[in-house]
C-alpha positions as CSV (number, residue, x, y, z in Angstrom):
1,M,-0.1,0.0,-0.2
2,Q,1.4,3.5,-0.7
3,H,1.0,6.5,1.2
4,I,1.4,10.4,-0.3
5,L,3.1,12.6,2.3
6,N,2.8,16.2,1.5
7,I,5.3,18.0,3.5
8,A,5.9,21.7,3.7
9,F,8.8,23.4,4.4
10,D,8.8,27.1,5.5
11,F,12.3,28.6,4.8
12,D,13.2,32.0,6.2
13,D,15.7,33.1,3.2
14,E,16.9,36.1,4.8
15,R,18.2,34.0,7.9
16,I,19.8,31.6,5.6
17,K,21.6,34.4,3.6
18,K,22.9,35.6,6.8
19,V,24.2,32.4,7.9
20,V,25.9,31.7,4.6
21,E,27.1,35.2,4.5
22,G,28.7,34.9,8.1
23,K,30.2,31.5,7.2
24,I,31.9,32.9,4.2
25,E,33.1,36.0,5.9
26,E,34.3,33.9,8.8
27,E,36.4,31.8,6.3
28,I,37.8,34.7,4.5
29,H,38.8,36.5,7.7
30,E,40.7,32.8,8.3
31,T,42.2,32.9,5.4
32,I,43.3,36.3,5.3
33,E,44.7,36.0,8.9
34,R,46.6,32.8,7.8
35,E,48.0,34.3,5.1
36,I,49.4,37.3,6.8
37,L,50.7,35.6,9.9
38,G,52.3,33.1,7.5
39,H,54.4,36.1,5.9
40,I,55.0,38.1,9.3
41,A,55.7,35.0,11.6
42,P,56.9,32.2,9.5
43,Y,59.1,31.2,12.6
44,T,56.4,31.0,15.1
45,D,54.1,28.0,15.8
46,S,50.3,28.6,16.4
47,R,50.8,28.0,20.2
48,S,53.5,30.3,20.8
49,L,52.3,32.8,18.1
50,F,49.4,34.2,20.4
51,R,52.0,34.8,23.2
52,N,54.1,36.8,21.1
53,W,51.8,39.8,19.8
54,D,54.4,42.4,21.2
55,M,57.1,40.6,19.2
56,L,54.7,40.5,16.2
57,L,54.0,43.9,16.5
58,T,57.3,45.4,16.9
59,R,58.5,43.5,13.7
60,V,55.2,44.6,11.9
61,E,56.2,48.1,12.7
62,G,59.9,47.4,11.6
63,E,58.8,46.2,8.2
64,I,56.5,48.9,7.7
65,K,59.2,51.5,8.4
66,K,61.4,49.8,6.0
67,V,58.7,50.2,3.1
68,I,58.2,53.9,4.2
69,W,61.9,54.7,4.2
70,K,62.7,52.6,0.9
71,N,59.7,54.6,-0.8
72,E,60.0,57.6,0.9
73,D,60.7,59.9,-2.3
74,A,57.9,58.0,-4.2
75,I,55.5,58.4,-1.4
76,I,56.3,62.4,-0.9
77,E,56.0,62.8,-4.9
78,N,52.8,61.1,-4.9
79,A,51.5,63.1,-1.9
80,A,52.5,66.6,-3.4
81,I,50.5,65.6,-6.7
82,R,47.6,64.8,-4.9
83,V,47.6,67.8,-2.8
84,A,48.1,69.8,-6.1
85,D,45.3,68.2,-7.6
86,S,43.0,68.6,-4.8
87,I,43.8,72.3,-4.6
88,R,43.2,72.8,-8.6
89,R,39.9,71.9,-8.0
90,T,38.9,74.6,-5.3
91,K,36.8,77.8,-6.2
92,A,39.7,79.8,-4.7
93,W,42.4,78.5,-6.8
94,R,40.3,78.9,-9.8
95,E,39.5,82.5,-9.0
96,K,43.3,83.2,-8.0
97,Y,44.3,81.8,-11.6
98,K,41.7,83.7,-13.6
99,E,42.6,86.9,-11.6
100,V,46.2,86.2,-12.6
101,L,45.8,85.5,-16.3
102,D,43.4,88.6,-16.6
103,E,46.3,90.9,-15.3
């Protein structure tokens, strides 16, 4: 004898979407953290890693300073270009520019 069962499921699409997005975000954060820590502290293991945050911060600060010192001229040049472009877009600059051209 055969019986037919009708079963209805009520899925909350918004809740499912939030759970999936949360899991994906968690996985992305873990992957990024693993990659960063792999480059910053390849010499540590996971047990000592969390006890050595001060050492890691010191090393990261040192690496950042090296990059800044190495690229100091390019950083200053790019900053100057951006500031000049920003000034050129102001109304006050256009007025002064027009005033100088009119003289």
